[in-house]
Steps between C-alpha positions, in 0.01 A plus 500: 500500500164671442329219690736553791424873506126431501532241775720729710271799438194303611687395814586861585138607438376241749748623761400862441139410579625363831690824559185703440305289748781525754507879469121515529500287815801674655361849435174455689439800726314510832279790394274499196587862415868403469411186306310710245821683410711182497248326274518796261876448465473123462249538218741706292637170361859590422717271293686380810827503310721479807328189642516344153875559476548363851314180411687458171835545676401249767446242229872507423535314831276270704161667496297498823158651432394606851829672574517683167136610505565651841810687379326618184210633710739704715667647191168596339363655820815712523459602136136592558601717796753690289240562228256650750771727639622593150152614401483726804832667421415530129141609567402236244131454434519172307663166575448206264211681331320543833485790749808492723454451875602859573254642246213279618550503878730797559870532572473434874329167447745412224800558728360266763402245235852491360641458851248224570605308189867543591439353846309212343793434268739462792256298712483232228834371629345398832318219324814315389848433626710743294863578560562843651716578197191489277312746721809723511515506120134601479561776755800617297286528188240705691787725609622536140151582375464776761849637433428516128170677555676754722775556244239554233305739722805714581561535125151633425497773235863427420639260243711225644797343331433173321709333771275632779193405298628142486562509876136597551369236260722228645336556837145581396453222245798276435574405862168322549524313169853397596400389849205300366720295270781460752266384778320253275831344402678496835194370687463212252853383565680656203866582540597851605653547155178410318287702744721804445477459122121491517504800732708694247255406226218638715697820555561554127140417412385749765719781367391444139135465606507837682671681213240363258226612740650851502508503120136386479410788732573734208365287217175348626175614660379403848254239366784315331750522784244444777605793716518879493756596235765774527419537869872489576563812292203679652641437847858593416641148468700486180546156356754380245358659180492839677847451647644430156310797352646752746835333568767756587257793497380729779127530451230674701253214478227688677480731199459216249173345391459130430495590132836675535646193667357262239643712221843502665488123538430467127769752408775332705385143433416425861277207405754350259784523753278343765419211266873437449557474877195275543636271228838488673345357816264278301793347311690442825203314647463277194873422496480383861185296432677322214771384744255346750460122537281343230174432682144561371470812716794660325295522181205638696722761667622623164144504368382710797789744458427537130135587567609768749793648312478421128205713395418827328587793727 
């Protein structure tokens, strides 16, 4: 089985290199000033998790490289656009251990850059004959991302319920993981049942991944995490550890320091409760993975999920 994982992993790595080249070629701008900013983003070298999950899911069916590389490129371009916009809203200075676009070029340029990447994501579909249903699903995810960001914004300086927090996370993070895995499967000829199962795995991985990210925001420094830490709290966005810490209480957050909030999180076990919820979604994802057809990429999928979710946090 270990040989199969290695073989499958090497295959995914080769496809990801194609995705990177496709994104590079598709993102070429007419003006060198614009290209300077785009090149800055492309050099950030993210892990490209969503394209990886799409490619792995596609290998549960009949894999067609050109078609999947194109889809994976669209997904990653959309993800890149959301990161640029997120950094503007959060006033984040660091992204993947490098200056964010908004801190390096200014917020105005960052807004246009995010919009440019979003348009590039959608224009990928002109290159291939994709069913309108696929484009509609991508548009729906963009809608969910925006709705979730708006919900989060309207709850600034107020604690949300855990339920509303999960609504935000499901749109901001889980929806794109879910779509990546669903599209990879359905476009490779998998049954609707199998594609839906893989989509649900992506959803649960995305939820757990975001909760873990929120926990790390309170337990690591920016060099470790690769972005500005505790920026959410500074800007009035209260993530799961804070929500658990102040659950059921009316608090004037503007009068609290970050130290006050951290102490309350420790007192009311906000981190511990968040870990329990992260594990709940992690366990659900692994249970679904175990029920998938026995192909080499099943073992790789579990291995990838373990690296993301089974770690110290």
